[in-house]
PAVOLUM-688476 format. One record per residue (C-alpha): residue number from 1; x, y, z; residue in three letters. Coordinates in nm, 2 decimals. Last residue first. Layout:
REM residues N
NUM, X, Y, Z, ALA
...
REM end
This chain:
REM residues 371
371, 2.83, -1.46, -3.94, LEU
370, 3.09, -1.44, -4.22, THR
369, 3.45, -1.58, -4.14, ASP
368, 3.76, -1.48, -3.97, GLY
367, 4.10, -1.31, -4.01, GLY
366, 4.21, -0.95, -3.90, PRO
365, 4.58, -0.85, -3.83, ASN
364, 4.52, -0.54, -3.59, VAL
363, 4.62, -0.18, -3.55, LYS
362, 4.51, -0.02, -3.24, GLN
361, 4.28, 0.29, -3.30, GLY
360, 4.10, 0.25, -2.97, GLU
359, 4.25, -0.02, -2.75, ARG
358, 4.23, -0.40, -2.75, LEU
357, 4.27, -0.67, -2.49, LYS
356, 3.92, -0.66, -2.37, HIS
355, 3.80, -0.77, -2.72, VAL
354, 3.99, -1.10, -2.72, GLY
353, 3.73, -1.29, -2.94, ALA
352, 3.48, -1.18, -3.20, THR
351, 3.63, -0.86, -3.35, VAL
350, 3.39, -0.70, -3.59, ILE
349, 3.38, -0.67, -3.97, ARG
348, 3.08, -0.47, -4.10, ASP
347, 2.94, -0.61, -4.44, GLY
346, 2.57, -0.54, -4.35, GLN
345, 2.54, -0.27, -4.08, GLN
344, 2.59, -0.26, -3.71, LEU
343, 2.45, -0.03, -3.43, GLY
342, 2.11, -0.17, -3.42, SER
341, 1.93, -0.50, -3.33, VAL
340, 2.24, -0.69, -3.23, ILE
339, 2.10, -1.05, -3.12, GLU
338, 2.32, -1.24, -2.87, VAL
337, 2.50, -1.55, -2.88, THR
336, 2.63, -1.83, -2.64, GLY
335, 2.30, -2.00, -2.65, ASN
334, 2.06, -1.72, -2.74, GLY
333, 2.01, -1.36, -2.60, PHE
332, 1.74, -1.15, -2.74, LYS
331, 1.81, -0.79, -2.85, GLY
330, 2.12, -0.58, -2.80, THR
329, 2.18, -0.23, -2.90, LYS
328, 2.52, -0.12, -3.02, VAL
327, 2.79, 0.13, -2.93, GLN
326, 3.10, 0.13, -3.15, ARG
325, 3.48, 0.10, -3.06, LEU
324, 3.71, 0.14, -3.35, THR
323, 3.98, -0.11, -3.46, VAL
322, 4.25, -0.05, -3.71, THR
321, 4.38, -0.26, -4.02, GLU
320, 4.13, -0.15, -4.26, GLY
319, 3.82, -0.07, -4.06, THR
318, 3.77, -0.34, -3.78, VAL
317, 3.47, -0.28, -3.57, VAL
316, 3.52, -0.34, -3.19, TRP
315, 3.18, -0.40, -3.03, VAL
314, 2.99, -0.21, -2.76, CYS
313, 2.73, -0.28, -2.49, PRO
312, 2.65, 0.01, -2.26, THR
311, 2.60, -0.04, -1.89, ASP
310, 2.94, 0.04, -1.79, GLY
309, 3.16, -0.01, -2.10, THR
308, 3.08, -0.39, -2.20, GLN
307, 3.28, -0.52, -2.50, TYR
306, 3.05, -0.77, -2.67, ILE
305, 3.22, -1.01, -2.92, ALA
304, 3.25, -1.30, -2.66, SER
303, 2.88, -1.31, -2.66, LEU
302, 2.88, -1.44, -3.01, PRO
301, 2.70, -1.25, -3.29, VAL
300, 2.35, -1.27, -3.43, ILE
299, 2.27, -0.98, -3.67, ALA
298, 1.94, -0.79, -3.69, ALA
297, 1.70, -0.66, -3.97, ALA
296, 1.40, -0.50, -3.84, GLN
295, 1.10, -0.71, -3.72, THR
294, 0.94, -1.02, -3.86, GLU
293, 0.60, -1.10, -3.71, ASN
292, 0.56, -1.28, -3.39, GLY
291, 0.61, -1.65, -3.29, LEU
290, 0.45, -1.74, -2.95, LEU
289, 0.64, -2.02, -2.79, THR
288, 0.48, -2.23, -2.54, VAL
287, 0.68, -2.45, -2.33, SER
286, 0.52, -2.75, -2.18, ALA
285, 0.55, -2.95, -1.84, THR
284, 0.36, -3.27, -1.85, MET
283, 0.05, -3.29, -1.62, GLY
282, -0.16, -3.49, -1.86, LEU
281, 0.05, -3.70, -2.09, LYS
280, 0.19, -3.62, -2.45, ILE
279, 0.29, -3.97, -2.59, GLU
278, -0.03, -4.00, -2.78, PRO
277, 0.10, -3.71, -3.00, SER
276, -0.12, -3.40, -3.03, PRO
275, -0.30, -3.31, -3.36, ASN
274, -0.35, -2.95, -3.26, LEU
273, -0.30, -2.87, -2.90, LEU
272, -0.54, -2.62, -2.76, THR
271, -0.38, -2.34, -2.56, ILE
270, -0.56, -2.20, -2.27, ARG
269, -0.46, -1.87, -2.10, VAL
268, -0.47, -1.76, -1.75, LYS
267, -0.40, -1.39, -1.73, TYR
266, -0.12, -1.25, -1.52, THR
265, -0.14, -0.97, -1.26, ARG
264, 0.04, -1.22, -1.01, THR
263, -0.16, -1.13, -0.70, VAL
262, -0.50, -1.01, -0.84, PRO
261, -0.50, -1.28, -1.12, ASP
260, -0.60, -1.10, -1.43, ALA
259, -0.97, -1.08, -1.55, MET
258, -1.15, -1.22, -1.88, PRO
257, -0.94, -1.53, -1.88, ALA
256, -0.81, -1.60, -2.24, ILE
255, -0.94, -1.90, -2.41, GLU
254, -0.89, -2.12, -2.71, ARG
253, -0.56, -1.98, -2.84, VAL
252, -0.41, -2.22, -3.10, LYS
251, -0.14, -2.47, -3.08, GLY
250, 0.14, -2.65, -3.30, GLU
249, 0.33, -2.94, -3.20, THR
248, 0.68, -3.03, -3.12, THR
247, 0.81, -3.37, -3.00, ILE
246, 1.18, -3.46, -2.99, ASN
245, 1.24, -3.32, -2.64, PRO
244, 0.96, -3.53, -2.48, LEU
243, 1.00, -3.47, -2.11, ALA
242, 1.05, -3.09, -2.14, TRP
241, 0.77, -3.05, -2.38, PHE
240, 0.74, -2.84, -2.69, SER
239, 0.44, -2.61, -2.81, VAL
238, 0.45, -2.39, -3.11, GLN
237, 0.21, -2.09, -3.15, ILE
236, 0.18, -1.91, -3.49, LYS
235, 0.03, -1.59, -3.63, PRO
234, 0.06, -1.41, -3.29, SER
233, -0.19, -1.12, -3.30, LYS
232, -0.38, -1.23, -2.98, ARG
231, -0.07, -1.32, -2.79, LEU
230, 0.08, -0.98, -2.88, GLU
229, -0.23, -0.82, -2.74, GLU
228, -0.19, -1.01, -2.43, ILE
227, 0.17, -0.94, -2.37, ARG
226, 0.14, -0.64, -2.13, ASN
225, -0.10, -0.82, -1.92, GLU
224, 0.15, -1.07, -1.83, PRO
223, 0.07, -1.43, -1.97, VAL
222, 0.01, -1.73, -1.75, SER
221, 0.00, -2.07, -1.92, ILE
220, -0.24, -2.36, -1.95, GLU
219, -0.18, -2.62, -2.22, VAL
218, -0.45, -2.81, -2.37, GLU
217, -0.56, -3.17, -2.47, ARG
216, -0.89, -3.25, -2.65, GLU
215, -1.09, -3.57, -2.57, GLY
214, -1.12, -3.81, -2.29, ASP
213, -1.27, -3.62, -1.97, LEU
212, -1.04, -3.53, -1.69, VAL
211, -1.15, -3.66, -1.37, ILE
210, -1.11, -3.47, -1.04, THR
209, -1.17, -3.63, -0.70, LEU
208, -1.34, -3.58, -0.35, VAL
207, -1.52, -3.26, -0.42, PRO
206, -1.75, -3.19, -0.12, GLN
205, -2.12, -3.19, -0.24, GLY
204, -2.24, -3.38, 0.06, ALA
203, -1.99, -3.38, 0.33, GLY
202, -1.68, -3.60, 0.38, VAL
201, -1.56, -3.81, 0.67, VAL
200, -1.21, -3.94, 0.62, GLN
199, -1.12, -4.30, 0.68, GLY
198, -1.02, -4.39, 0.33, ALA
197, -0.86, -4.10, 0.16, GLU
196, -0.97, -3.76, 0.02, VAL
195, -0.87, -3.50, -0.24, ASN
194, -0.78, -3.73, -0.53, ILE
193, -0.65, -3.54, -0.85, GLN
192, -0.61, -3.62, -1.21, SER
191, -0.82, -3.95, -1.27, ILE
190, -0.83, -4.01, -1.64, VAL
189, -1.14, -4.02, -1.87, GLY
188, -1.47, -4.19, -1.94, SER
187, -1.77, -4.01, -1.83, HIS
186, -2.01, -4.02, -1.52, ASP
185, -1.75, -4.21, -1.31, ALA
184, -1.93, -4.39, -1.01, TYR
183, -1.94, -4.28, -0.64, LEU
182, -2.11, -4.53, -0.40, SER
181, -2.29, -4.40, -0.10, SER
180, -2.53, -4.25, -0.36, TYR
179, -2.71, -4.58, -0.39, ASP
178, -2.80, -4.56, -0.01, LEU
177, -2.92, -4.21, -0.07, GLN
176, -3.15, -4.33, -0.37, ASN
175, -3.28, -4.63, -0.16, VAL
174, -3.37, -4.36, 0.12, GLY
173, -3.54, -4.14, -0.14, ALA
172, -3.76, -4.43, -0.27, SER
171, -3.85, -4.52, 0.09, LEU
170, -3.95, -4.17, 0.18, GLN
169, -4.17, -4.16, -0.14, ALA
168, -4.34, -4.49, -0.03, SER
167, -4.41, -4.35, 0.31, ALA
166, -4.57, -4.05, 0.16, GLN
165, -4.78, -4.25, -0.08, ARG
164, -4.90, -4.48, 0.19, THR
163, -4.97, -4.18, 0.41, GLY
162, -5.18, -4.03, 0.14, ALA
161, -5.39, -4.35, 0.08, VAL
160, -5.45, -4.37, 0.47, ALA
159, -5.56, -3.99, 0.48, VAL
158, -5.81, -4.07, 0.22, ASP
157, -5.94, -4.37, 0.38, TYR
156, -5.99, -4.18, 0.71, ALA
155, -6.17, -3.92, 0.53, THR
154, -6.42, -4.18, 0.38, GLN
153, -6.46, -4.32, 0.71, TYR
152, -6.56, -3.98, 0.85, GLN
151, -6.78, -3.92, 0.54, ASP
150, -6.98, -4.24, 0.62, LEU
149, -7.06, -4.10, 0.98, VAL
148, -7.18, -3.77, 0.84, ALA
147, -7.40, -3.95, 0.57, LYS
146, -7.59, -4.11, 0.85, SER
145, -7.58, -4.49, 0.95, VAL
144, -7.84, -4.77, 0.90, VAL
143, -8.01, -4.63, 0.60, GLY
142, -7.95, -4.94, 0.39, HIS
141, -7.72, -4.77, 0.15, GLN
140, -7.54, -4.60, 0.46, TYR
139, -7.46, -4.95, 0.59, LEU
138, -7.33, -5.06, 0.26, GLN
137, -7.10, -4.76, 0.26, GLN
136, -7.01, -4.82, 0.62, PHE
135, -6.88, -5.17, 0.52, ARG
134, -6.68, -5.03, 0.22, LYS
133, -6.52, -4.76, 0.42, LEU
132, -6.42, -4.99, 0.69, ASN
131, -6.25, -5.23, 0.46, ALA
130, -6.05, -4.94, 0.27, GLU
129, -5.95, -4.80, 0.61, ALA
128, -5.80, -5.13, 0.73, LEU
127, -5.62, -5.18, 0.40, LYS
126, -5.50, -4.83, 0.42, LEU
125, -5.37, -4.87, 0.77, ASN
124, -5.19, -5.18, 0.67, SER
123, -5.03, -4.99, 0.36, GLU
122, -4.90, -4.73, 0.60, ALA
121, -4.75, -4.97, 0.83, SER
120, -4.57, -5.15, 0.56, TYR
119, -4.44, -4.82, 0.41, VAL
118, -4.33, -4.71, 0.75, GLN
117, -4.13, -5.03, 0.80, ALA
116, -3.96, -4.99, 0.47, SER
115, -3.88, -4.64, 0.56, ASN
114, -3.70, -4.77, 0.87, SER
113, -3.51, -5.03, 0.68, ASN
112, -3.40, -4.75, 0.42, VAL
111, -3.28, -4.54, 0.71, LEU
110, -3.09, -4.83, 0.85, GLN
109, -2.92, -4.88, 0.51, GLN
108, -2.82, -4.52, 0.51, LEU
107, -2.66, -4.54, 0.85, ASP
106, -2.47, -4.85, 0.75, LYS
105, -2.37, -4.72, 0.40, PRO
104, -1.99, -4.62, 0.47, ASP
103, -1.87, -4.44, 0.19, ILE
102, -1.75, -4.57, -0.16, LYS
101, -1.51, -4.45, -0.43, MET
100, -1.45, -4.48, -0.79, LEU
99, -1.68, -4.76, -0.91, LEU
98, -1.67, -4.75, -1.30, ASP
97, -1.99, -4.64, -1.48, GLY
96, -1.83, -4.43, -1.76, ALA
95, -1.47, -4.57, -1.82, LYS
94, -1.17, -4.51, -1.62, VAL
93, -0.79, -4.45, -1.68, THR
92, -0.59, -4.42, -1.34, SER
91, -0.36, -4.13, -1.32, GLY
90, -0.42, -4.07, -0.95, ARG
89, -0.53, -4.40, -0.82, GLU
88, -0.87, -4.58, -0.82, VAL
87, -1.08, -4.78, -0.60, TYR
86, -1.11, -4.59, -0.29, ARG
85, -1.28, -4.76, 0.01, LYS
84, -1.43, -4.67, 0.35, ILE
83, -1.51, -4.29, 0.32, VAL
82, -1.72, -4.17, 0.61, LYS
81, -2.05, -4.01, 0.55, GLY
80, -2.23, -3.74, 0.37, SER
79, -2.46, -3.77, 0.08, VAL
78, -2.44, -3.66, -0.28, GLN
77, -2.09, -3.76, -0.30, PHE
76, -1.85, -3.55, -0.51, ALA
75, -1.69, -3.54, -0.84, LEU
74, -1.49, -3.25, -1.00, GLN
73, -1.51, -3.27, -1.37, SER
72, -1.24, -3.15, -1.62, GLU
71, -1.29, -3.08, -1.97, TYR
70, -1.01, -2.93, -2.19, ARG
69, -0.76, -3.16, -2.02, GLY
68, -0.45, -3.02, -1.90, ARG
67, -0.07, -3.01, -2.01, VAL
66, 0.12, -2.76, -1.77, GLU
65, 0.27, -2.42, -1.87, GLY
64, 0.59, -2.24, -1.94, SER
63, 0.59, -1.93, -2.15, TYR
62, 0.80, -1.83, -2.43, THR
61, 0.81, -1.51, -2.65, TYR
60, 0.95, -1.50, -2.98, GLU
59, 0.99, -1.19, -3.21, GLN
58, 1.13, -1.29, -3.55, THR
57, 1.45, -1.12, -3.69, ALA
56, 1.51, -1.02, -4.03, ALA
55, 1.88, -1.11, -4.13, THR
54, 2.20, -0.91, -4.09, THR
53, 2.52, -1.07, -4.23, ASN
52, 2.82, -0.91, -4.02, ILE
51, 3.17, -1.01, -4.12, VAL
50, 3.36, -1.19, -3.86, ALA
49, 3.69, -1.14, -3.67, THR
48, 3.96, -1.33, -3.48, GLN
47, 4.25, -1.12, -3.39, VAL
46, 4.62, -1.13, -3.49, ALA
45, 4.81, -0.88, -3.28, PRO
44, 5.03, -0.60, -3.44, ILE
43, 5.35, -0.56, -3.22, ASP
42, 5.50, -0.22, -3.32, GLU
41, 5.85, -0.19, -3.46, THR
40, 6.08, 0.07, -3.35, VAL
39, 6.28, 0.23, -3.64, ALA
38, 6.65, 0.19, -3.60, LYS
37, 6.86, 0.54, -3.59, PRO
36, 7.06, 0.62, -3.90, GLN
35, 7.44, 0.59, -3.84, GLN
34, 7.67, 0.89, -3.90, HIS
33, 7.72, 0.98, -3.54, GLY
32, 7.82, 0.62, -3.47, ASN
31, 8.11, 0.63, -3.71, TRP
30, 8.24, 0.96, -3.56, VAL
29, 8.21, 0.81, -3.22, MET
28, 8.39, 0.50, -3.32, VAL
27, 8.67, 0.71, -3.47, GLY
26, 8.72, 0.92, -3.16, ALA
25, 8.76, 0.60, -2.94, ILE
24, 9.01, 0.46, -3.19, GLY
23, 9.21, 0.78, -3.21, LEU
22, 9.23, 0.79, -2.82, ALA
21, 9.35, 0.44, -2.79, ILE
20, 9.63, 0.50, -3.06, ALA
19, 9.75, 0.82, -2.88, ILE
18, 9.78, 0.63, -2.54, ALA
17, 9.98, 0.35, -2.72, THR
16, 10.21, 0.59, -2.88, LEU
15, 10.29, 0.76, -2.54, GLY
14, 10.35, 0.42, -2.36, TYR
13, 10.60, 0.32, -2.62, TYR
12, 10.79, 0.66, -2.62, LEU
11, 10.82, 0.65, -2.25, LYS
10, 10.95, 0.30, -2.25, GLN
9, 11.21, 0.39, -2.51, LYS
8, 11.33, 0.69, -2.30, PRO
7, 11.39, 0.45, -2.00, THR
6, 11.15, 0.47, -1.70, LYS
5, 11.29, 0.52, -1.36, PRO
4, 11.29, 0.22, -1.11, LEU
3, 11.00, 0.20, -0.85, TYR
2, 11.11, 0.09, -0.50, GLN
1, 10.84, -0.13, -0.29, MET
REM end
């Protein structure tokens, strides 16, 4: 391609254009040099806060237990034998004198029959000995027999009397044993446990069932040895029931076991229920709450307010418009809450949500309510 030489007018035009561009750039630079730099704005987050309102806390300790009867009796047969019939179920309500269980009476009946025969034989021997004694007494009075012969018949009569008494006693014992083959309730109450079934052979004195006598109801709990003294000093005991959420009753300590369980190192404690509802049944699961005396003032805060640093719980305290991390000591945990026993004062404002997004000294826009 061939380029034509520029004319004088063209040269003048291009020169003026270059000068104008240079002056424009210089003007812009001078104008920018006189402008103030823009301030960098900080993003201030809005946080949910609450003002601390401390109250006196009450110590509470809760233990699980089971509803029991104050008086429980283990019943057993007085003779051994094979169980042939059970007349009650677990939970059955019985009255004094009701038939509960029976063992096979065949062997005992045979023993009674044998003793009856022995009584008949002894009575027959007694009649014969008595008749002989009377006859020889008459002979002795007429001088026919000697005193020695009369003494022999007197001794035979005395032996026959003793034999009759012995046979009668054996018969009476046999009849009693036959009666013992049937087990009766000695008190009114509820059958709480059955240990044997029909077909099993039991020994004399072996517990076969347990009856809870009518009357007071109690809850049995296990208390650690380090809480026994607090139990003694507890001014109030409340008992609630898992199956009856709307029923709560008061209780009192009736008995503390003198020795701890060697395995669990806990003490068995019996809590008597005061004015229990008829709906409270034996065997129900109960929660026993021991209410202690008031302790130092404490605050209840949401769990979301706790900022955990290692093993140390902390909270963000708002002072003015900035936050500061403060260590606290926690107490009892509740349903989504925790008790702060030290580290906070009345009127302190803390952050209750989003605590893991904050940093020390950060400005915030607080808002919230009083705890």
